[in-house]
FIBAMAR-561275 format. One record per residue: x, y, z of N, C-alpha, C, CB in turn; residue in three letters; residue number from 1. Coordinates in Angstrom, 2 decimals. Glycine has a CB too. Example, Ala and Ser with C-alpha at 12.3 -4.5 7.8 and 13.67 -1.06 7.14 Angstrom:
# FIBAMAR-561275
SITE     n.c1     n.c2     n.c3    ca.c1    ca.c2    ca.c3     c.c1     c.c2     c.c3    cb.c1    cb.c2    cb.c3  resn  resi
SITE    13.19    -5.69     7.80    12.30    -4.50     7.80    13.20    -3.30     7.80    11.31    -4.47     9.05   ALA     1
SITE    12.85    -2.25     7.08    13.67    -1.06     7.14    12.90     0.03     7.87    14.08    -0.60     5.72   SER     2
***
This chain:
# FIBAMAR-561275
SITE     n.c1     n.c2     n.c3    ca.c1    ca.c2    ca.c3     c.c1     c.c2     c.c3    cb.c1    cb.c2    cb.c3  resn  resi
SITE   -95.87   205.84    -2.56   -94.75   205.34    -2.34   -94.73   203.91    -2.58   -94.38   205.68    -1.15   MET     1
SITE   -94.26   203.28    -3.53   -94.33   202.07    -3.36   -93.57   201.11    -2.47   -94.25   201.79    -4.30   ARG     2
SITE   -93.33   200.10    -2.22   -92.99   199.35    -1.11   -91.95   198.62    -1.88   -94.16   198.50    -0.37   ALA     3
SITE   -90.67   198.28    -2.04   -89.31   198.11    -2.24   -89.23   196.56    -1.77   -88.36   199.24    -1.38   MET     4
SITE   -89.05   195.20    -3.19   -89.05   194.03    -2.55   -87.34   194.00    -2.72   -90.10   192.76    -3.26   LEU     5
SITE   -87.06   193.15    -1.88   -85.75   192.37    -1.85   -85.34   191.46    -2.88   -85.71   191.64    -0.78   SER     6
SITE   -84.26   190.98    -3.40   -83.97   190.64    -4.48   -84.20   189.10    -3.85   -82.58   191.25    -5.13   THR     7
SITE   -84.06   188.73    -2.67   -84.90   187.45    -2.55   -86.37   187.29    -2.22   -84.34   186.76    -1.64   VAL     8
SITE   -86.95   188.63    -1.98   -88.12   188.26    -2.29   -88.98   188.28    -3.51   -88.59   188.73    -1.62   ASP     9
SITE   -88.16   189.07    -4.45   -88.30   188.73    -5.96   -87.96   187.52    -6.99   -87.70   189.57    -6.41   LEU    10
SITE   -86.74   187.12    -6.41   -86.70   185.42    -6.99   -87.52   184.43    -6.12   -85.04   184.73    -6.97   ARG    11
SITE   -88.06   184.54    -5.17   -89.28   183.64    -4.53   -90.20   183.91    -5.45   -89.85   183.97    -2.99   ASN    12
SITE   -90.79   185.17    -5.47   -92.03   185.20    -6.28   -91.82   184.83    -7.79   -92.64   186.61    -6.18   ILE    13
SITE   -90.59   185.10    -8.39   -90.45   184.80    -9.96   -90.37   183.41    -9.88   -89.13   185.46   -10.81   TYR    14
SITE   -90.05   182.30    -9.05   -89.49   181.07    -9.05   -90.89   180.21    -8.47   -88.00   181.03    -8.08   GLN    15
SITE   -91.69   180.76    -7.58   -93.46   180.38    -7.14   -94.30   180.50    -8.87   -94.35   182.09    -5.67   ASP    16
SITE   -93.98   181.93    -9.24   -94.69   182.36   -10.83   -94.47   180.88   -11.83   -93.59   184.02   -11.75   TRP    17
SITE   -92.80   180.89   -12.03   -92.28   180.01   -12.87   -93.03   178.60   -12.75   -90.82   179.94   -12.61   ALA    18
SITE   -92.59   178.27   -11.65   -93.17   176.83   -11.11   -94.89   176.52   -11.35   -92.86   176.80    -9.34   ARG    19
SITE   -95.71   177.46   -11.08   -97.38   177.66   -11.61   -97.24   177.63   -13.18   -98.22   179.37   -11.08   GLN    20
SITE   -96.54   178.59   -13.94   -96.89   178.09   -15.56   -96.12   176.93   -15.78   -96.46   179.22   -16.83   ILE    21
SITE   -95.06   176.22   -15.51   -94.78   174.96   -15.97   -96.16   174.27   -15.81   -93.59   174.27   -15.20   ARG    22
SITE   -96.06   174.32   -14.54   -97.65   173.07   -13.85   -98.73   173.38   -15.01   -98.69   173.71   -11.75   THR    23
SITE   -99.05   174.76   -15.34  -100.32   175.13   -15.70   -99.89   174.50   -17.49  -100.75   177.09   -15.32   ALA    24
SITE   -98.59   174.63   -17.80   -98.31   174.42   -19.40   -98.55   172.81   -19.18   -96.50   174.99   -20.14   TYR    25
SITE   -98.28   172.15   -18.60   -98.24   170.49   -18.67   -99.54   170.05   -18.55   -97.38   169.74   -17.50   LYS    26
SITE  -100.55   170.65   -17.60  -101.59   170.39   -17.91  -102.75   170.90   -18.95  -101.81   170.39   -17.04   LEU    27
SITE  -102.30   171.93   -19.57  -103.20   172.44   -20.12  -102.34   172.73   -21.79  -103.77   173.72   -19.12   HIS    28
SITE  -102.53   171.70   -22.51  -101.33   171.77   -23.90  -101.62   173.57   -24.54  -101.92   170.16   -25.62   ALA    29
SITE  -103.06   173.69   -24.33  -103.48   174.71   -25.36  -102.99   176.11   -24.70  -105.23   174.68   -25.66   ASP    30
SITE  -101.96   176.31   -23.71  -101.77   177.24   -22.62  -102.83   178.10   -22.06  -100.85   178.04   -22.97   ALA    31
SITE  -104.24   177.85   -22.07  -105.14   178.97   -21.46  -104.31   179.56   -20.31  -106.64   178.39   -20.89   ALA    32
SITE  -103.63   178.83   -19.82  -103.50   179.49   -18.11  -102.19   180.34   -18.52  -103.14   178.08   -16.48   PRO    33
SITE  -101.76   180.53   -19.70  -100.35   181.30   -19.53  -100.81   182.55   -20.52   -98.74   180.29   -20.13   LEU    34
SITE  -102.40   182.79   -21.00  -103.02   184.06   -21.13  -102.55   185.29   -20.09  -104.51   183.78   -20.98   LEU    35
SITE  -102.55   185.45   -18.95  -102.18   186.66   -17.94  -100.76   186.96   -18.50  -102.16   186.23   -16.14   PRO    36
SITE   -99.93   185.83   -18.91   -98.70   186.85   -19.56   -98.98   187.26   -20.59   -97.41   186.38   -19.83   LEU    37
SITE   -99.86   186.98   -21.23   -99.84   188.23   -22.60  -100.43   189.56   -22.12  -100.92   187.76   -24.08   ILE    38
SITE   -99.79   190.31   -22.96  -100.04   191.61   -22.95  -101.39   191.29   -23.78   -98.83   192.66   -23.56   SER    39
SITE  -102.62   192.07   -22.72  -104.07   191.77   -23.64  -104.32   193.25   -24.54  -105.70   191.43   -22.38   THR    40
SITE  -102.93   194.38   -24.58  -103.20   195.04   -25.26  -102.12   194.69   -26.76  -103.24   196.26   -24.48   LYS    41
SITE  -103.26   194.79   -27.66  -101.96   194.33   -28.85  -102.05   195.42   -29.80  -102.17   192.69   -29.82   TYR    42
SITE  -100.16   195.54   -29.70   -99.67   197.08   -30.80   -99.72   196.65   -31.96   -98.06   197.84   -30.72   LYS    43
SITE  -100.04   197.48   -32.63   -99.87   197.24   -34.30   -98.28   197.39   -34.51  -100.81   198.54   -35.38   VAL    44
SITE   -97.82   196.38   -35.15   -96.25   196.50   -35.38   -96.59   196.09   -37.19   -94.99   195.09   -34.18   VAL    45
SITE   -95.93   196.70   -37.94   -95.67   196.40   -39.31   -97.11   195.57   -39.62   -94.14   195.48   -39.55   THR    46
SITE   -98.79   195.71   -39.50   -99.96   196.07   -39.74  -100.10   194.37   -38.80  -100.50   196.52   -41.57   ARG    47
SITE   -98.92   194.18   -38.05   -99.61   192.76   -37.22   -99.92   193.21   -36.09   -98.68   191.42   -36.92   GLN    48
SITE  -100.52   192.15   -35.01  -100.54   191.94   -33.62   -99.34   192.05   -33.03  -101.05   190.78   -33.29   HIS    49
SITE   -98.71   192.52   -32.43   -97.80   192.13   -31.01   -98.21   191.50   -29.77   -97.31   193.25   -30.44   ALA    50
SITE   -97.56   190.54   -29.51   -97.76   190.07   -28.42   -96.45   190.35   -27.13   -98.04   188.67   -28.82   VAL    51
SITE   -96.47   190.64   -26.05   -95.67   190.53   -25.07   -95.37   189.60   -23.77   -95.82   191.40   -24.80   LYS    52
SITE   -94.50   189.69   -24.12   -94.02   188.91   -22.36   -93.77   189.93   -21.44   -92.43   187.91   -22.27   CYS    53
SITE   -94.58   189.42   -20.25   -94.66   190.40   -19.22   -93.19   190.03   -18.43   -96.17   190.25   -18.24   ARG    54
SITE   -92.82   189.09   -18.80   -91.35   188.47   -17.46   -90.34   189.64   -18.14   -90.38   186.11   -17.71   LEU    55
SITE   -90.32   189.34   -19.83   -88.90   190.37   -19.89   -89.34   191.66   -20.93   -87.28   189.39   -20.69   CYS    56
SITE   -90.44   191.77   -21.20   -90.84   192.80   -22.84   -90.64   192.14   -23.69   -90.03   194.13   -23.33   LEU    57
SITE   -90.21   191.14   -24.28   -89.85   191.08   -25.31   -91.04   190.85   -26.68   -88.92   190.17   -25.06   LYS    58
SITE   -91.13   191.03   -27.35   -92.59   191.54   -28.56   -92.58   190.27   -29.17   -92.34   193.05   -29.99   GLU    59
SITE   -93.75   189.59   -29.64   -93.31   188.88   -30.42   -94.78   189.09   -31.56   -92.83   187.41   -29.69   PHE    60
SITE   -94.72   188.73   -32.77   -96.02   188.97   -33.86   -96.94   187.84   -33.73   -95.57   189.04   -35.53   SER    61
SITE   -96.47   186.77   -33.11   -97.75   185.86   -32.51   -97.98   185.26   -31.48   -98.02   184.99   -33.05   ARG    62
SITE   -99.09   184.95   -31.13   -99.27   184.34   -30.01   -98.44   183.29   -29.35  -100.28   183.95   -30.15   PRO    63
SITE   -98.25   181.99   -30.44   -97.32   180.80   -30.27   -95.92   181.11   -29.98   -97.31   179.97   -31.46   TRP    64
SITE   -95.77   182.26   -30.75   -94.09   181.81   -30.65   -94.08   183.12   -29.63   -92.80   181.83   -32.42   LEU    65
SITE   -94.66   183.42   -28.70   -94.96   184.33   -27.21   -94.73   183.00   -26.13   -96.98   185.19   -27.05   LEU    66
SITE   -95.71   181.87   -26.60   -95.84   180.36   -25.87   -94.10   179.67   -25.68   -96.97   179.12   -27.15   ARG    67
SITE   -94.14   179.36   -26.88   -92.69   178.91   -26.77   -91.65   180.13   -26.45   -92.26   178.21   -28.19   GLY    68
SITE   -91.59   180.97   -26.38   -90.42   181.46   -25.44   -90.57   181.53   -24.21   -89.99   182.62   -25.66   HIS    69
SITE   -91.69   181.14   -23.58   -92.03   181.22   -22.33   -91.24   180.12   -21.86   -93.48   181.19   -22.05   LEU    70
SITE   -91.21   179.31   -22.32   -89.84   178.55   -22.40   -88.54   178.43   -21.67   -89.43   178.84   -23.32   ARG    71
SITE   -88.16   180.18   -22.18   -86.61   180.44   -21.62   -86.73   180.39   -20.29   -85.88   181.84   -21.98   VAL    72
SITE   -88.07   181.04   -19.88   -87.81   181.28   -18.02   -88.66   180.85   -17.16   -87.79   182.69   -17.49   HIS    73
SITE   -89.29   179.33   -18.08   -89.48   178.39   -17.01   -88.43   177.16   -17.27   -91.05   177.90   -16.97   THR    74
SITE   -88.04   176.81   -18.26   -87.21   176.12   -18.03   -87.76   175.16   -18.49   -86.75   176.10   -16.97   GLY    75
SITE   -88.69   175.15   -19.16   -89.61   173.78   -19.58   -88.53   173.08   -21.24   -91.87   174.53   -20.15   GLU    76
SITE   -88.49   171.91   -21.12   -87.97   171.19   -22.18   -88.59   170.02   -22.84   -86.89   170.83   -21.80   LYS    77
SITE   -89.82   170.19   -23.07   -90.57   169.04   -23.83   -90.33   168.11   -24.63   -91.24   169.34   -24.40   PRO    78
SITE   -89.17   168.68   -25.73   -88.69   167.95   -26.61   -87.53   166.94   -26.31   -88.40   168.76   -27.47   PHE    79
SITE   -87.86   165.91   -26.49   -86.90   164.33   -26.03   -86.45   164.24   -27.06   -87.58   162.77   -25.58   GLN    80
SITE   -84.84   163.66   -27.41   -84.28   163.07   -28.16   -84.59   161.21   -27.50   -82.75   163.83   -28.23   CYS    81
SITE   -85.04   160.47   -28.61   -85.56   159.21   -27.78   -84.21   158.33   -28.31   -87.39   158.47   -28.28   LEU    82
SITE   -83.11   158.30   -28.75   -82.12   158.07   -28.90   -80.88   158.13   -27.46   -82.05   158.85   -29.97   LYS    83
SITE   -80.97   159.36   -26.93   -80.14   159.71   -25.99   -80.50   160.71   -25.14   -79.09   159.97   -26.48   CYS    84
SITE   -82.27   160.68   -24.95   -82.50   161.12   -23.65   -82.07   162.93   -23.74   -81.46   160.06   -22.50   GLY    85
SITE   -81.81   163.32   -24.33   -81.31   164.61   -24.24   -82.73   165.36   -24.68   -79.90   164.89   -25.24   LYS    86
SITE   -82.78   166.95   -23.80   -84.29   167.25   -23.89   -84.04   168.78   -24.28   -85.30   166.96   -22.34   ARG    87
SITE   -84.83   169.35   -25.49   -84.88   170.80   -25.66   -86.15   171.06   -25.44   -84.45   171.35   -26.94   TYR    88
SITE   -85.54   172.81   -25.64   -87.40   173.70   -25.39   -87.71   173.88   -26.57   -87.67   175.42   -24.58   ALA    89
SITE   -86.97   173.70   -27.61   -87.57   174.18   -29.19   -87.69   172.69   -29.93   -86.25   175.40   -30.25   ASP    90
SITE   -88.86   172.55   -30.97   -88.66   171.10   -31.60   -87.16   171.46   -32.83   -90.53   170.50   -32.60   LYS    91
SITE   -87.06   172.52   -33.10   -86.52   172.39   -34.12   -85.06   172.18   -34.06   -86.86   173.31   -34.77   SER    92
SITE   -84.52   172.68   -32.35   -83.52   172.46   -32.34   -82.86   170.65   -31.78   -83.25   173.65   -31.66   ASN    93
SITE   -84.27   170.20   -31.27   -84.34   168.76   -31.45   -83.88   167.82   -32.52   -85.42   168.54   -31.39   LEU    94
SITE   -84.16   168.99   -33.80   -84.42   167.82   -35.30   -82.91   167.88   -35.27   -85.41   168.44   -37.19   ARG    95
SITE   -82.22   169.37   -35.20   -80.83   169.73   -35.46   -79.81   168.51   -34.86   -80.53   171.24   -34.72   ALA    96
SITE   -80.18   168.33   -33.34   -79.78   167.34   -32.56   -79.50   165.92   -33.17   -80.71   167.29   -31.62   HIS    97
SITE   -80.71   165.43   -33.61   -80.87   164.10   -34.09   -79.97   163.96   -35.43   -82.43   163.80   -34.35   GLN    98
SITE   -79.46   164.62   -36.36   -78.92   165.01   -37.29   -77.28   164.26   -36.36   -79.29   166.83   -37.71   GLN    99
SITE   -76.99   164.70   -35.49   -76.04   164.03   -34.73   -75.90   162.52   -34.59   -76.19   164.48   -33.58   THR   100
SITE   -77.13   161.88   -34.71   -77.02   160.04   -34.58   -77.05   159.67   -35.62   -78.09   159.13   -33.90   HIS   101
SITE   -77.18   160.38   -36.95   -77.48   159.50   -38.04   -76.36   158.71   -38.91   -78.20   160.28   -38.90   SER   102
SITE   -75.14   159.79   -38.33   -74.13   159.24   -38.81   -73.61   160.12   -39.93   -74.44   157.95   -39.17   GLY   103
SITE   -74.38   160.62   -40.48   -74.05   161.49   -41.83   -73.14   162.92   -41.13   -75.84   162.06   -42.80   GLU   104
SITE   -72.37   163.21   -42.15   -71.83   164.51   -41.82   -71.52   165.31   -43.04   -70.61   164.37   -40.98   ARG   105
SITE   -72.61   165.46   -43.64   -72.36   166.69   -44.49   -71.99   167.81   -45.00   -72.59   166.88   -44.59   PRO   106
SITE   -71.09   168.38   -43.87   -70.73   169.69   -43.88   -69.12   169.57   -43.63   -71.58   170.57   -42.78   TYR   107
SITE   -68.24   169.57   -44.79   -67.18   169.67   -44.55   -66.07   170.84   -44.56   -67.02   168.93   -45.06   GLU   108
SITE   -64.90   170.92   -44.14   -63.84   172.06   -43.40   -63.39   172.09   -44.66   -62.62   171.71   -42.02   CYS   109
SITE   -63.04   172.82   -45.55   -62.02   173.18   -46.98   -60.91   173.39   -46.70   -62.28   174.37   -47.85   VAL   110
SITE   -60.48   173.72   -45.27   -59.10   173.72   -45.26   -58.44   172.40   -44.50   -58.69   175.05   -44.60   HIS   111
SITE   -59.20   171.94   -43.53   -58.56   170.16   -43.62   -59.40   169.20   -43.77   -57.84   169.56   -42.37   CYS   112
SITE   -60.74   169.49   -44.30   -61.40   167.63   -44.54   -61.92   167.70   -43.47   -60.34   166.04   -44.66   GLY   113
SITE   -62.21   168.19   -42.26   -62.91   167.25   -41.31   -64.45   167.73   -41.60   -62.37   167.41   -39.58   ARG   114
SITE   -65.11   166.72   -41.29   -66.57   166.63   -41.27   -67.13   166.74   -40.42   -67.05   165.79   -41.59   ARG   115
SITE   -68.54   167.65   -40.39   -69.76   167.74   -39.00   -70.90   167.58   -39.48   -69.95   169.14   -38.14   PHE   116
SITE   -71.56   166.79   -38.24   -73.09   166.95   -38.39   -73.95   168.16   -38.76   -73.58   166.65   -37.28   ALA   117
SITE   -73.54   169.13   -38.57   -74.31   170.28   -38.28   -73.49   171.37   -39.22   -74.37   170.62   -36.58   LEU   118
SITE   -74.08   172.09   -39.86   -73.83   173.48   -40.14   -72.60   174.37   -39.05   -75.38   174.14   -40.02   LYS   119
SITE   -73.92   174.31   -37.84   -72.90   175.19   -37.14   -71.71   174.51   -36.11   -73.77   176.19   -36.29   SER   120
SITE   -72.06   173.30   -36.36   -70.41   172.89   -36.20   -69.57   173.50   -36.40   -69.92   172.07   -36.78   TYR   121
SITE   -69.96   173.11   -37.98   -68.39   173.54   -38.98   -67.98   175.16   -39.05   -68.64   173.09   -40.88   LEU   122
SITE   -69.19   175.68   -39.08   -68.79   177.11   -38.07   -68.05   177.61   -37.30   -69.31   177.39   -37.40   ASN   123
SITE   -68.09   176.83   -36.23   -67.84   176.86   -34.99   -66.37   176.52   -35.12   -68.74   175.97   -34.15   LYS   124
SITE   -66.32   175.61   -35.68   -64.92   175.15   -35.98   -63.94   175.93   -36.78   -65.01   173.99   -36.64   HIS   125
SITE   -64.53   176.71   -38.03   -63.95   177.61   -38.95   -63.46   179.06   -38.04   -65.14   177.90   -40.20   LEU   126
SITE   -64.80   179.36   -37.02   -64.73   180.72   -36.49   -63.66   180.42   -35.25   -66.34   181.37   -35.99   GLY   127
SITE   -63.22   179.38   -34.57   -62.60   179.67   -33.66   -60.95   179.24   -33.72   -63.37   179.17   -32.67   GLY   128
SITE   -60.44   178.61   -32.47   -59.44   177.98   -32.92   -58.96   176.23   -33.14   -58.75   178.56   -32.22   THR   129
SITE   -60.38   175.79   -33.27   -60.38   174.73   -33.41   -59.95   174.30   -34.88   -61.48   174.39   -32.96   TYR   130
SITE   -59.76   174.76   -36.19   -58.96   174.43   -37.29   -57.51   175.09   -37.15   -59.69   174.88   -38.58   CYS   131
SITE   -56.89   174.11   -37.20   -55.01   174.65   -37.15   -55.13   175.53   -38.50   -53.40   173.00   -37.39   ARG   132
SITE   -55.37   174.49   -39.31   -55.11   175.33   -40.59   -55.79   176.64   -41.20   -55.29   174.50   -41.52   LEU   133
SITE   -56.91   177.16   -40.47   -57.46   178.36   -40.47   -56.71   179.48   -39.78   -58.65   178.22   -39.96   VAL   134
SITE   -56.22   179.11   -38.58   -55.43   180.06   -37.46   -54.07   180.16   -37.95   -55.38   179.43   -35.86   VAL   135
SITE   -53.24   179.68   -38.57   -51.80   179.33   -39.60   -52.24   180.76   -40.29   -51.75   177.52   -40.91   GLU   136
SITE   -53.31   180.24   -41.36   -53.54   181.28   -42.27   -54.13   183.20   -41.90   -54.58   180.48   -43.08   LYS   137
SITE   -54.71   182.67   -40.80   -55.25   184.34   -40.02   -54.00   184.90   -39.62   -56.37   184.30   -38.41   LYS   138
SITE   -52.72   184.06   -39.12   -51.36   184.79   -38.50   -50.56   184.77   -39.09   -50.77   184.46   -37.46   SER   139
SITE   -50.50   184.74   -40.75   -49.74   184.85   -41.46   -49.94   185.99   -42.13   -49.62   183.92   -42.02   HIS   140
***
């Protein structure tokens, strides 16, 4: 019979593990120390090899996708905006954020004319209670 670990024990083990991962990842950009986290058994999924996160069991088609995913667990945010200092775990999120500094607002609400730097901002505006004109149309 296995010994049961308390929630506090599990949290301490996880935090220590996450700290070790962050340290190793910073020291070794090739992420070789993270390999123990990658399942060594490759499972064929639609003719591709899948690698699995040992923390949440999520599968990825490529090892580099798993390495990026591990930042979810470690909290590492290596990509920093040079204008405002905001940090991101994913380079594509940094690129999207940088558009907010350009002053360009190419996405326009067809209902009220308000403009947005990111399409996701426009979608949030349209989908929520932000655009008064959209809310009025929905209520009629």
